[in-house]
Every structure is written in C-alpha cells, then in structure tokens.
C-alpha positions, 0 to 999 in steps of 0.5 A, a space after each residue: 552521473 557521479 554517485 558521490 552526491 549522497 554522502 554520509 555527512 548529508 544523511 547525518 545532517 538530514 537525520 538531525 533536521 527531520 527530528 524537528 518534525 517527525 515522530 519516533 516510529 519504533 520498530 515493532 516485532 511481529 510474532 504473527 509474521 515471524 511465525 508465518 514466514 520463518 524469519 524474525 520480522 520487524 515492522 517500521 510503522 511510518 503509517 504512524 508518522 506525522 501526516 500519516 507517511 514517511 514523505 514528511 522526511 524528504 520534504 522537510 529536509 529538501 526545504 531546509 536546503 533551499 535558499 530564502 529566495 527559493 522558498 519565497 517564490 512559493 513551492 510546488 509539487 505533484 503527488 498522489 497524496 503523501 508527498 503532498 501532505 509532507 510538502 504542505 506540512 513542511 511549507 507551513 512549518 517554514 511559513 511559505 506558500 505551497 501549491 500541490 497538483 494531485 491526480 483527479 482520482 486521489 482519495 478525498 481524505 488525502 486532498 482534504 488533509 493536504 488542504 488542512 495544512 494550508 496548501 492550495 490543491 489543483 486536481 489534474 490528470 489520471 495518474 501521478 505522471 500527468 499531475 507532475 507534467 502539469 506541476 512543471 508547467 505551473 512552476 514555469 508560468 508562476 516562477 515557483 520552486 519545484 520539489 520533486 517527490 522522488 527524483 531529487 537527491 536531497 528528498 531521497 536523503 531525507 527519506 533515507 533517515 529511516 535506515 538510520 533509525 532502523 540501524 540504531 534499533 536493530 544493528 544486526 538487521 539482515 534484510 530491509 523491504 522497501 515499497 517502490 513508486 518512483 524510487 526515492 524511498 528505495 534510493 535513500 534507504 538502500 544507499 545509506 544501508 550499503 554505506 553502513 553495512 554492504 552485506 545487508 540486503 535491500 529489496 524493493 517491492 512494487 505493484 505488479 501492474 506498476 513495476 516501473 523500477 523492476 522493468 527499468 533495472 532489467 532494461 538497464 535504463 529508465 523505462 516508462 510503462 504504458 500504464 500503472 493501474 493498481 489499487 496501490 495508488 501511492 506507488 502508481 508511477 509509470 516512470 522512475 526517477 532519472 537522477 536516482 536510478 544509478 543509486 538504485 542500480 548500485 545499491 538494491 539487491 532485488 525487486 519483488 512485484 506483488 499483485 493487487 489481490 495479495 495487498 487485500 489479504 495483507 491489509 486484514 493480516 496487519 489490521 487484525 494482528 497488529 491493529 495497524 491500518 496501512 494504505 495499499 502501497 504501505 502493504 507491499 512489504 507485508 505482502 512481500 514477506 511470504 515471497 522471501 526465500 531466506 529463513 531465520 533472518 532479521 527482516 524489517 518491513 517498512 510500512 510507508 503510509 496509512 492514509 487510506 480513506 474509509 470507502 477504500 478501507 470498506 472495500 478492501 475489508 470486504 474483498 479481503 474477507 472473501 479472499 480468505 473464505 470468511 465471507 461467501 455466498 452460496 446458492 441452494 435449491 429448495 422445493 417450494 413448500 413450507 419448512 424448507 427454509 427452516 431446514 436450511 437455517 438449521 443445518 447452517 446453525 449446526 455448523 456455527 456459521 453466521 447468516 449475513 443476508 438472504 435472497 429468495 428467488 421464486 422465479 428461478 424456474 418457470 414451474 413454481 411447483 418445482 424449485 426455488 433458489 435461495 442465495 445465502 451470504 455467510 460468515 465463516 472461520 475460513 476455507 476449512 469451515 466453508 467447505 464443511 458448510 457446503 458439504 453439509 448442505 450437499 448431504 442435505 440435498 440442497 445442491 449448493 453452488 458458490 456465487 462469484 463476485 459478479 453474481 454468477 453461480 459456479 458449477 463446483 466448489 
C-alpha cells in the first residue's frame, strides 16, 4: 500500500472542518504527574470533548468527504461506544440516518447517549470485532454506507487533528502518548507528528490483555488476538486496522502495555489531582507516564475519552482505594467478654483511622468462651498508615489479619 494518501493538505483541511463541531481542549500542565515522573507532563483532555471523546473528529471529517448519494443511503458503523456517539452526532449535523452496532456489554450510558443523538442502536456480540462483522452484514443487506471506526484513512486523518492542536500550543513537545485500540488515533497523530517533526517520539499505549497492535508490530503483519478481555472497553480490540497498519509501522516509536490494575490507580490520581473523569481506555496514557525512561522531557498524554458509567466508576473508585491501601479490611480476634470492642475502637481512634463497617462473628469458634472474630473495614491515609494501625492492633494482642477481596484472611501483613 502506498503511504502517501495521508497528506499534510488533508490534515490541514480536516483541522478546519472539525472546528465546526469540536470544543477547544487546551493542554493542561500537570504539576502532580510532572513531579511524579521527572518530566514536564501536559494533558490533552479529549474527555472534555463534545460527545465525551475525540471520536467526533474522525467521524465528522469522514462524513464531510462522502458524496450526497453516499450520505443519503444512511450510515452504519460498529463501536464500543465513543465512535458510535461521534458518528451519531456527525450524522445528525448532516441530517442523515445512522445505525450503530454496539457490543452487548457496552455500558448503558454510551448506548443511551448514542440514541440521544438520533441514531438507531443494535446490540450484538461480546466484543467490538463481533459487532463490526454484524455491521458489515447489515450494510450489505440494506445498502448503508459503512464508516469504519479506525481502519479508514479519512477517519484517521480526522483524529490526527489532535496533533495539530498540540503543536500549536506546545511546538517544543518531545513525546506524545496515545491510547491504542484498533489504531486510528495512533495512526493520525503519529503520521502528522512525524510530518511536522520526525524527532518527536510517538508512543502507543495498549491494555496488556488486548495488545493487538504491539503483537502485530512484533510479527510484522496484522495479527488477530484470541481474546481482548480488559476493563478498558473502548480499546478492547482483537485485530488492528489493515489499511492503517503501514502508517503505524512507519511512524510509531514504541508501544507500552498496561495491566488493568494500573488503570484503576490512574483513575484516582487523575480525578483527585485534576478533577477530571476519564474512562479506562483514556487512562492508558496516564498509567504509561511512570513507564517512560526519559526524564526532563515535555510529554503530552492524550486522554481519549471520559464516557464512564456511574456503576463502573463506583467499582473503579472502590478498587482504587483498596489498591492504594486507603481502604482495607482487617480481622481481629477478641475474648468474648464485655469491653473488648471498646478497646479495639479506642486503638483505632488513636491512630485517626475511620471505621467504615464492622462485622462481629460469634461463631468463629465452637467454644464461644474462647474467641470471637471482628472484621473491621477501615479508611486510612495510605500504606504507611495502614501498617501503623496493624502494628498497634498486634501490640494490643488482637492478632490482626488482613482480609482479601474474596473475604479470606491472609496469614501475614
């Protein structure tokens, strides 16, 4: 495939066209992440974009390139959520019909938002790849014009307008971190970046359990993973784009993979320090910051989207607090006699810990005159404070044992 189809002229055209529907997402300097990593870190908050993600850029630019006849047929696409909203919004702006096929596990908020822009939503399959195959089938049966979420050079060009904005604000940028699902965003940003300044590093960031792009680059051709099970649903893609793959090979310097556990902690860091809510896929570039070997560089993390439903958010917050040792459960053993509970509560209060819940188990031992178990869920300031609380309980003779997430006590702490 010739790699001259994505041109500077097209990027410039796209930048002007997407301005009609996008919000200005100015870079935010992060003192917190800069201090944490030893780099000068800037956030590109596309989670604050119209429709809650960058996807409106590629969708709107792609629709602008279609003929009136192609638009009149009606549009169809497949999406795990954000491209769906982008296409639905852009289709409404152009006054054309849109059908979106989404995986059955797509968060309800993304489904409802897509419907709110006037699109018809069809739920099908477990992951994006299943939904995409069904969307192609519907397109063939009904004569719809298919708009691929990432394996399309015009869509990727629209996404690349993010790089144009980064350069205008921070022309001396050294490194841009980009989330990767199928690779459309990475293709657009890396291709334009290398056109503007080949010395700038572009690093893609994928979920560890859905690293289709990293695997494909290592193999030298597009590879389909057996599964893509990750909490980063927006980047749960098994097969990267064929058309865009040569651009990624040519323009991307490195791919970093992130385990799901690190996304949970990144959510807390971003929310508490910047008051920004990002979905798990958008957090990939935040989690990647600590994996960079470079120091003293100007780094931009592209936060691709913020469409996280409240139930997922509650779960991520809870697990994040546990991962940071700010919430934990401890089991202590008490003689079954008056005053013991007060003694434990007093020790905890002295350490300025907050009790969230108590569970008193008198049936811990067959002999009730022996010992009873008390499980206490506590809020602490972090690991050091947690260890301090456990030490005090140990010294008080209460034999503390941590309780894991499955409810089992651990032999040591």
